[in-house]
C-alpha positions in Angstrom: -19.9 245.9 165.7 -16.3 246.5 166.8 -14.2 243.8 168.4 -14.0 246.0 171.5 -17.8 246.1 171.7 -18.0 242.3 171.0 -15.8 241.5 173.9 -18.0 243.6 176.3 -20.9 241.4 177.4 -24.3 242.8 177.8 -27.2 241.9 180.2 -29.1 240.4 177.3 -26.4 237.8 176.7 -27.3 235.9 179.9 -30.7 237.4 180.8 -29.4 238.7 184.1 -27.8 241.8 185.3 -24.0 241.6 185.1 -22.1 241.6 188.4 -20.3 244.8 189.4 -16.9 245.3 191.0 -18.6 245.1 194.5 -20.7 242.1 193.7 -20.1 238.9 195.7 -17.4 237.4 193.3 -15.3 240.5 193.3 -15.9 242.4 196.5 -13.0 241.1 198.5 -10.5 241.7 195.7 -11.9 245.1 195.0 -11.7 246.3 198.6 -8.2 244.9 199.0 -6.9 246.5 195.8 -8.5 249.8 196.8 -6.8 249.6 200.3 -3.5 248.9 198.6 -3.8 251.9 196.3 -5.0 254.1 199.2 -2.0 253.4 201.4 0.4 253.3 198.4 -0.9 256.8 197.4 -0.7 258.1 200.9 2.9 256.9 201.4 4.0 258.3 198.0 2.3 261.7 198.5 3.4 262.1 202.1 7.0 261.0 201.6 7.9 263.3 198.6 7.5 266.6 200.5 9.7 265.4 203.3 12.6 264.3 201.1 14.3 267.7 200.9 14.3 268.0 204.7 15.7 264.6 205.1 18.5 265.3 202.6 19.4 268.5 204.4 19.4 266.8 207.7 21.7 264.1 206.3 24.1 266.7 204.8 23.3 265.4 201.3 21.6 268.3 199.5 24.0 268.0 196.6 22.8 264.4 196.0 19.1 265.2 196.2 18.6 264.6 192.4 19.9 261.1 193.0 17.5 260.6 195.9 14.6 261.7 193.7 15.7 259.9 190.6 16.6 256.5 192.1 12.9 255.9 192.8 11.9 256.2 189.1 15.0 254.3 188.0 14.2 251.4 190.3 10.6 251.3 189.1 11.8 250.2 185.7 13.5 247.2 187.2 10.6 246.5 189.6 8.0 246.6 186.7 9.9 244.1 184.6 10.5 241.8 187.6 6.9 241.9 188.7 5.5 241.4 185.2 7.8 238.5 184.4 7.0 236.8 187.7 3.2 237.4 187.3 3.2 235.7 183.9 5.1 232.7 185.3 3.0 232.1 188.4 0.3 234.7 188.6 0.2 238.2 190.1 -0.3 237.1 193.8 3.3 236.6 194.8 4.9 239.7 193.2 2.1 241.8 194.5 2.5 240.5 198.1 6.3 240.8 197.9 6.0 244.4 196.6 3.8 245.4 199.5 6.2 243.8 202.0 9.1 245.6 200.4 7.2 248.8 200.7 7.1 248.4 204.5 10.8 247.4 204.7 12.0 250.3 202.6 10.1 252.9 204.7 12.0 251.4 207.8 15.3 251.6 205.9 14.7 255.3 205.0 13.4 256.2 208.4 16.6 254.9 210.1 19.0 256.5 207.6 22.3 257.5 209.0 23.6 258.9 205.8 22.3 260.2 202.5 23.4 257.0 200.7 21.2 254.9 203.0 18.3 257.2 202.0 19.2 256.6 198.4 19.1 252.9 198.9 15.8 253.2 200.7 14.3 255.2 197.8 15.7 252.7 195.3 14.1 249.7 197.1 10.9 251.8 197.4 10.9 252.3 193.6 11.5 248.6 193.1 8.5 247.8 195.3 6.4 250.4 193.6 7.1 249.0 190.2 6.2 245.5 191.3 3.0 246.7 192.9 1.9 248.8 190.0 2.5 246.1 187.4 1.1 243.3 189.6 -2.1 245.2 190.5 -2.8 245.9 186.8 -2.0 242.3 185.9 -4.2 241.1 188.8 -7.1 243.2 187.5 -6.6 241.7 184.0 -6.5 238.2 185.5 -9.4 238.6 188.0 -12.0 240.8 186.2 -13.8 240.4 182.9 -13.1 243.0 180.3 -16.2 245.1 180.9 -15.3 245.6 184.6 -11.6 246.6 183.9 -12.3 250.3 183.2 -14.3 250.6 186.4 -11.6 248.9 188.5 -9.0 251.2 187.0 -11.2 254.2 187.8 -11.5 252.8 191.4 -7.7 252.7 191.6 -7.5 256.4 190.6 -10.3 257.3 193.1 -8.3 255.6 195.9 -5.7 258.5 195.6 -8.2 261.3 196.3 -8.1 261.3 200.1 -4.3 260.7 200.2 -3.9 263.7 197.9 -6.1 265.8 200.2 -4.5 264.9 203.6 -1.2 263.2 202.9 1.1 266.2 202.3 -0.4 268.5 205.0 -0.3 265.7 207.6 3.3 264.8 206.7 4.3 268.5 206.9 2.7 268.9 210.4 4.3 265.6 211.6 7.8 266.6 210.2 7.6 270.0 211.8 6.3 268.8 215.2 8.6 265.7 215.5 10.8 264.8 212.5 10.9 263.5 209.0 11.8 260.1 210.4 8.5 260.0 212.3 6.7 260.4 208.9 8.5 257.3 207.5 8.0 255.2 210.6 4.3 256.1 210.7 3.8 255.2 207.1 5.5 251.9 207.6 3.0 251.0 210.3 0.0 252.1 208.1 1.3 250.3 205.0 1.8 247.1 207.0 -2.0 246.8 207.6 -3.1 246.4 203.9 0.0 244.3 203.2 -1.2 241.7 205.7 -4.7 241.9 204.4 -3.5 241.5 200.9 -1.5 238.4 201.6 -4.5 236.9 203.5 -6.9 237.6 200.6 -4.6 236.3 197.9 -3.9 233.1 199.9 -7.7 232.5 200.1 -8.2 233.1 196.4 -8.9 229.9 194.4 -6.0 228.3 192.7 -7.8 228.4 189.4 -7.5 232.1 189.2 -3.7 231.9 188.5 -2.7 232.1 185.0 -1.0 229.1 183.5 2.7 229.4 183.0 3.6 230.1 179.3 5.6 227.6 177.3 9.3 227.3 178.1 10.4 228.6 174.8 8.2 231.7 175.3 9.8 232.3 178.7 13.3 231.9 177.2 12.6 234.6 174.6 11.8 237.2 177.2 14.4 239.8 178.1 16.7 238.9 181.0 16.4 240.9 184.2 20.0 242.1 183.7 18.7 244.1 180.7 16.1 245.8 183.0 18.9 246.4 185.5 21.1 248.2 182.9 18.1 250.2 181.8 17.4 251.2 185.4 21.1 252.2 185.8 20.8 254.3 182.6 17.8 256.1 184.0 19.6 256.8 187.3 22.7 258.2 185.5 20.5 260.4 183.3 18.6 261.7 186.3 21.8 262.5 188.2 23.4 264.0 185.1 20.8 266.6 184.4 21.1 268.0 187.9 24.3 269.9 186.8 25.6 271.8 183.8 29.3 270.9 183.5 31.5 268.3 181.8 31.2 265.8 184.6 27.5 265.8 184.6 27.5 265.7 180.8 29.4 262.4 181.0 26.7 260.9 183.2 24.0 262.1 180.8 25.9 260.5 177.8 26.4 257.2 179.7 22.7 257.2 180.7 21.5 257.9 177.1 23.7 255.1 175.7 22.3 252.6 178.1 18.7 253.7 177.4 19.2 253.5 173.6 20.9 250.1 173.8 18.6 248.3 176.3 15.2 250.0 176.1 14.0 248.4 172.8 14.6 244.9 174.4 12.0 245.6 177.1 9.3 247.0 174.8 7.1 245.4 172.1 8.7 245.3 168.7 7.7 248.4 166.7 7.0 250.6 169.7 9.2 253.5 168.4 7.6 253.4 165.0 4.1 253.1 166.4 3.2 249.8 164.9 -0.5 249.1 165.2 -1.9 247.5 168.4 0.1 246.9 171.5 3.3 248.8 170.4 1.3 252.0 169.9 -0.5 251.6 173.2 2.8 251.3 175.0 4.2 254.3 173.1 1.2 256.4 174.1 1.7 255.5 177.8 5.3 256.8 177.6 4.4 260.0 175.8 1.5 260.9 178.0 3.1 260.1 181.4 6.2 261.9 180.4 4.4 265.0 179.5 2.2 265.0 182.6 5.2 264.3 184.9 7.0 267.2 183.4 4.1 269.6 183.7 3.6 268.6 187.3 7.3 269.2 188.1 8.1 272.4 186.1 4.9 274.4 186.5 5.0 274.5 190.3 8.8 275.3 190.1 8.1 278.2 187.8 5.1 279.5 189.9 7.0 279.4 193.2 10.5 280.6 192.1 9.6 283.0 189.2 6.0 284.1 189.6 6.2 284.2 193.4 3.0 282.3 194.0 2.7 281.0 197.6 3.5 277.3 198.0 0.1 276.7 199.8 -1.7 278.1 196.7 0.3 275.7 194.4 -0.7 272.9 196.8 -4.3 273.6 196.1 -3.6 273.0 192.4 -2.0 269.7 193.3 -5.1 268.7 195.3 -7.4 269.8 192.5 -5.3 267.8 190.0 -5.7 264.6 192.1 -9.5 265.0 192.5 -10.1 265.9 188.8 -8.0 263.0 187.7 -10.2 260.6 189.7 -13.4 262.3 188.4 -12.3 262.0 184.8 -11.2 258.4 185.4 -14.6 257.6 186.9 -16.4 259.3 184.0 -14.6 257.3 181.3 -15.3 254.1 183.2 -18.9 254.8 184.0 -20.5 257.5 181.9 -18.4 257.0 178.7 -18.0 253.2 178.9 -19.7 252.7 175.5 -17.3 255.1 173.7 -14.4 253.5 171.9 -11.3 253.6 174.1 -9.0 255.1 171.4 -11.4 258.0 170.9 -11.3 258.9 174.6 -7.5 258.8 174.3 -7.6 261.4 171.6 -9.9 263.6 173.6 -7.7 263.3 176.7 -4.6 264.1 174.6 -6.3 267.3 173.2 -7.2 268.3 176.8 -3.6 267.9 177.8 -2.5 270.0 174.8 -4.8 272.7 176.0 -3.2 272.5 179.5 0.2 272.9 178.0 -1.0 276.0 176.1 -2.2 277.5 179.4 1.3 276.8 180.9 2.9 278.6 178.0 0.6 281.7 178.3 1.0 281.7 182.0 4.8 282.0 181.6 4.6 285.6 180.4 5.2 288.2 183.1 2.3 290.3 182.0 -0.2 287.5 182.4 -1.8 286.3 185.6 0.0 283.2 187.0 -3.4 281.6 187.6 -3.4 280.6 183.9 -0.3 278.5 184.4 -1.8 277.1 187.6 -4.8 275.9 185.6 -2.4 273.8 183.5 -2.0 271.3 186.3 -5.6 270.3 187.0 -6.5 270.5 183.3 -3.6 268.1 182.5 -5.0 265.8 185.2 -8.4 265.7 183.5 -6.8 264.6 180.3 -4.7 262.0 182.0 -7.6 260.7 184.1 -9.6 260.2 180.9 -6.9 258.7 178.7 -4.7 256.7 181.0 -7.2 254.0 182.0 -8.2 253.7 178.3 -4.5 253.2 177.3 -4.3 250.4 179.9 -7.5 248.8 178.7 -6.3 248.9 175.1 -3.0 247.4 176.1 -4.6 244.5 178.0 -7.0 243.9 175.2 -4.1 243.3 172.8 -2.4 240.8 175.2 -2.9 237.1 175.5 -4.0 235.9 179.0 -0.6 234.4 179.7 1.2 237.6 178.6 -0.7 240.1 180.8 2.3 240.5 183.1 4.7 241.0 180.2 2.3 243.7 178.8 1.9 245.6 182.0 5.6 245.5 182.7 6.2 247.0 179.2 3.7 249.8 180.0 5.3 250.4 183.3 8.8 250.5 181.7 7.8 253.0 179.0 5.9 255.1 181.6 9.0 255.5 183.6 11.1 256.0 180.5 8.8 258.7 179.4 9.1 260.5 182.7 12.9 260.3 182.7 13.3 261.2 179.0 10.7 264.0 178.7 11.7 265.7 182.0 15.4 265.4 181.2 14.9 266.8 177.7 12.8 269.7 179.1 15.3 270.4 181.8 18.1 270.4 179.2 16.2 272.8 177.0 15.5 275.1 179.9 19.1 275.2 181.0 20.3 275.7 177.4 18.0 278.6 177.0 19.3 280.2 180.3 22.9 279.6 179.2 22.1 281.4 175.9 20.8 284.5 177.8 17.1 283.8 177.6 15.1 285.2 180.5 14.0 282.5 183.0 10.3 283.0 182.1 11.1 282.9 178.4 13.0 279.7 178.9 9.9 278.2 180.6 7.7 279.4 177.8 9.9 277.7 175.2 10.1 274.5 177.2 6.4 274.3 177.7 5.8 274.9 174.0 7.8 271.8 173.1 5.5 269.7 175.2 2.8 270.3 172.6 4.6 267.9 170.4 4.0 264.7 172.4 0.4 265.6 173.3 -0.6 266.2 169.7 1.3 263.1 168.6 -0.8 261.1 171.0 -4.0 262.5 169.6 -3.0 261.5 166.1 -1.6 258.1 166.9 -4.4 256.9 169.2 -6.4 255.3 166.4 -3.5 252.9 165.8 -4.0 251.4 169.3 -7.6 250.5 168.6 -8.6 246.9 169.3 -11.0 246.4 166.3 -10.3 246.2 162.7 -11.3 249.1 160.4 -15.1 249.4 160.7 -17.9 251.2 162.4 -17.4 252.4 166.0 
């Protein structure tokens, strides 16, 4: 029997049916977390399509890359702050503060009088999102037994289905009928409701659910928040730098890379970059997979709309399909495949993502139907829906109870780093190909081909993240 299987209780252990996520002990927490994810997803998916309109209205189109990049950059700092706080006093306070900040930042963005106020709003939104994401994962680790964690993570993914179906269309209608500001104000009101419910539920939770604070010497060894701040700054500089192709932008890229190289290792488990067995590999896998998916989700629609002349509404269908299939795959791994070793599902998910990248490459050729490239998005979502919860479960299984926040912040940090680095690298390759005279579709084909490297690397390295020692299973 593997250690992973040993840690999963069975009905025969107690003679009774094990409680589920909607059973009496967990129902309130499950419904509250689901509401938080629902409104968080709705806000995220509704805000993003309105940002270009907001930037144009504020005469700041040239700074739009900074508007978009500041969210991811701030998520790095928010994840570290939330994880560090959750380990010291439990996940309740950072989770509650993150939700309150989500409401505040929507109000800040809605009232923007300049592009820089919008940048600040998006930065604070990223800070809140990082705290919420890490705190929710930490709270799941602290509040649920290991056998229920895959189901709860699947529930978190499922909570994004309806927002993905109705969020962008509703936001578009509201922005067109009234203004983009109305979208932000409306989302602030909606987000306030689960924020209040969350605070109420967390205050009623028994004090014994909080994790004990780790020893003082362990706290002292953790990276200071200034390191996370420098890393966040590096990510922002890099995101801004890749928006142009001149000497000035190159300086921003160099500065961003230097900060990432110097400070990133201090926020990740030792041995992450060399794929040391256990937690370091699990954190590495999170960065590689999220970076690849984020890049596919960003560049495939761009190619379809600008080069293959596919209607935006058609591409929107692919986005919706991706969200639904991600949730379905996540449910399948948590319910139908719960007895399969987590690292094996990571390998399967990575191979599915590799197949999606291959579709993107083939769909880049002018003589081939663009539908093939469109298939890449939902297919990549299937792979992510299967492997992402498994990577999270593996990461939590390698963490001590008083280090769950530290672990989830490391996962969040490397997820954001993966998104920044892989997308920036792909953009640089695409721009370099165009500068060298390659056709635009040819540049996309080359860029997508390079994404096969991280997906296949994940498939090979997944076994190094397994919980058990070498043995059957």
